[in-house]
Steps between C-alpha positions, in 0.01 A plus 500: 500500500719799425670511162795732444634557150811715456470665157766767546878519503554840668507373859655175620231298674616294795298201618471674838304787338256259339459308826440818699242628253320165503494501880369858508231426239383189685488682833315801354239279334439302817472826698242616246289190554603268216452156654492285190768401250578791272711603204689826451744567217783752529715609209819696549548748216716799409383859457440476126283189537289643782453817295368287214268304733378827654430648155327187375279446807445848641573721198771671706828528307719529809735286708348391830624280782236229528174404331226276637248300302233366737284215378219546753239774493435715805211723596589863567669544840527122547807280520538122485436436868183714487349315204626146479454347843291213364743413218233437244686566178412410146710226342643759260708644786686173557794336330605152611306544824661835583307827524669729246542836674692682229831609357768745608756670274790644702773714347810405695685777319251759630507342848877545510471863386237573765695327778785742431265798471321417829816399685408146595601153386408339171341215699277746684387663175438168322302358794305823543402506132405132517279551806346805335419296193363204700264737680376620160428133418299493824287798396686789668543828316648842565306735275333686789683608815301280741570187293864602462542528878335159551727340239819661635414381852459140377825518302696611805334242728599219264856627452541550874432127551820440302682784677531683168508872573575818311 
């Protein structure tokens, strides 16, 4: 189950955007080995709201594009498909029979700014940021160069499936 909650008024949200993001999330999770019912929540926010969330959760008083809040714990250098092949999860990770993977906060305002800055479509930027965030929910990170390269490769592979290019 993918929940999308539009909490901003800066960018008009078409149903087609929500449907595309849901399709991309579902595909990415399946590609990463999620084979059971799951739950992911996505909130669309503006720049001021994501700045507040960033400050509150990361102590960084700055606007960012997307934030991920994974519910599962990962060993260092491990991602979902490396750790959870047996699907033995504690009951605390489930809600109504769905494995709760985490939450995503996406600033549509920042996505629009970046799409202009990078010279590609708003849809490309929003889907890229969503895939990026989903991979964080799956245990990927980009703090060291090797991990960053691995994550970028996965992002592009997933987006290529949808023919979404820079």
